[in-house]
N, C-alpha and C positions, 0 to 999 in steps of 0.2 A: 572396284569397291574401295572406298576410302576407309582407312583404319587408323585410329589415333595411336600415339605412342603411350607407353605406360609410365607411371610415376617413377619406376625403377631406372628410367633412362637418365635421370638427373639433369635434363636439359629443358629449358622453356621451349614450348612449341606453339606456333601460331598457324592456324589453318584458315585460309581465306577462300570463300566460294565466289568465283568470278567467272565471267564469260570471256574466253580467250579472244573473241572477236573485238573486245574493247580494250585489250592490253597490248601495248607495243613494247614496253620495257618494264621490268621489275627491278626495284632498287632496294637493297637492304642496308640500313645505316645503324651505327651505334647510337647511344643516348646523347652523344655530343654532336651528332649530325655528320660524322665521318662515314663515307661510303665504304661498306665492307665488301659489297659485291653487286654486280648487275647481271641481268639475264635478258636477252631478247629472244623470246620463245619462237621456235620455228614450226611447232605443231600445235594443234588445238588441245585445249585442256579445260577443266572445270574447277580445279582446286590448286592452290599454291600452299605448300607446306614448307615452313622455315623453322629450323631448330637450332638453338645455341644458348649459351649461358646468359647473354645479354639481350636476347630477343624478346620483344613485346610488340603489341599491335601498333604502337606509335613508331617503331623502327622500320616498318615495311611500307613502301608506297609503290604504286603502279600507275602508269598512264599510257 
């Protein structure tokens, strides 16, 4: 079950609903385009949750 974070967390949170069969790598970047982290999933999933002070939908990409 997917459960969102509360406003008390103080962090921006992005939840993406995707099919893991179409994702080979997840890349998180800051607003300047610098890569903050990457992940190559090894198990199936349906959601990606990223949280952090500078996170927005435009800072997360997957391919």
